[in-house]
Residue, then its C-alpha position, 0 to 999 in steps of 0.5 A: x429024247x424023242x424027236x424027228x430026224x431032219x434031213x438038212x436042206x442042200x446048200x449052194x455055198x457056206x452057210x452061217x453058224x448059229x448063235x442060239x440065245x437061250x440065257x434069259x430067266x423069263x420072269x413073266x413066264x416064270x422059268x427059262x424058256x428053253x426047257x418048255x416041252x411040246x410034242x415031247x421035245x424041249x424048245x431048246x432042241x426044237x430050235x436046233x432041229x430047225x437050224x439043221x433043217x436049214x443046213x446049218x451044222x455048227x452052233x453055239x448055244x448061249x445059256x444063263x438062267x437054268x444052265x445046268x439043266x438046259x446043258x443036260x439036254x445037249x447030250x452027245x447022242x442028240x448031237x449025233x442024231x441032229x448031225x451037228x459038225x460042231x455044237x458048243x455051249x457058252x455059259x454067259x456070265x452076264x445073263x442077269x444083265x439082260x439080253x444085251x449081256x448074254x448076247x455080248x458074251x455069246x458073240x465074244x465066245x464065237x470061234x475065230x474061224x466062224x465068219x458069219x453067225x445067224x442069231x436066233x432067240x430061243x423063244x422065236x417059235x414061229x420061225x421055221x427051218x425054211x425061214x432060217x434057210x432063206x435068211x442064211x442063204x439070202x441073196x436079196x438086197x431087200x424085200x421083193x427083189x430077185x436073186x443075185x449071183x456071182x460078185x454081188x452074192x459074195x458082197x452080201x456075205x459082208x453085210x448084215x442081213x436082218x428080218x422084218x415082220x412087215x414092210x417098213x418094219x424095224x429090223x430084228x432077229x433072226x439076223x446074220x452078222x459078219x465077223x467084221x462087224x462083231x467087235x463094233x456090235x459088242x460095244x453096243x450091247x448093254x442091259x436088256x437091249x439086244x441088237x434092235x437099237x444098233x440095227x436101226x442105226x445102220x445105213x440101208x447100204x449095209x443092211x439087207x432086209x428079209x421079210x419074216x412075219x413069224x419072227x414076231x412070235x415069241x413066248x412071254x407068258x404061261x398063256x402063250x406057252x399053252x398056245x404054243x404047246x397046242x400047235x402042231x410043230x413047225x419045221 
C-alpha cells in the first residue's frame, strides 16, 4: 500500500495510546469513512500515520460497519512500516447503536496497562500529527497558558484533556482520557451520543482545554469527501 513513512516526534515522557473510532456506517456518505482513499492511502491508514507522527506507538482501532474490508487494510506489513509497537482491532458489537455504543465497546476493550488513551474519530481529517502531539503531551491548564513542569505536569496525567474549536466552545474529541475515569465514562455512552454530553458536565478543575480549530472538520457527505480528496495531505 503506497504511503509516506513517518518519523515519530521525540517524546519527553509516556504518551497516551490511541483509540481510533472507525465503526460508523455513515448513512449520509453512503459508506464507512475509513475506506475513503486520497493520495492513494485510505483514511483509516492516514489517521494512524498521524498518530505515529505524533510519537504514539500503541493503538486500538474500533471497527463496526464494513469491518472485514477495513480490517484487511491493517496488514502486518503496514504495522511494520508505521512502526507501531502494538496495534489492536476491536470489532464493536454495538456499532449499530451509534457512536456511544462503539466507543463504549472500544473503551472496554482497552488493555489493562494502557493508562491514558487519546480518542480520535476517523473522519476528523483536519487534525494533524502536530495537533495530536500537542494534545497528547499537553502540559497546559487551559488556552493560552504556559507550560507546566514537575509535579503539576504529573498531576495533569490524571485529568481529561479535550480540544475546543474556539474560545468558550464546547469540549470535544480528540480527547485524552485517564484510565481512572473510564468506568464512569462508559456508563454515560448510549445511542448516537459520544463523549460530548459527558465532557460538558465536567468541572473545570478536572478538564484541561486545548485549542484545535481543525477538530471541527469531518466527512459527512459525498461533497465533503470530494473536497477532502482534492486537498494536499495534512500531517
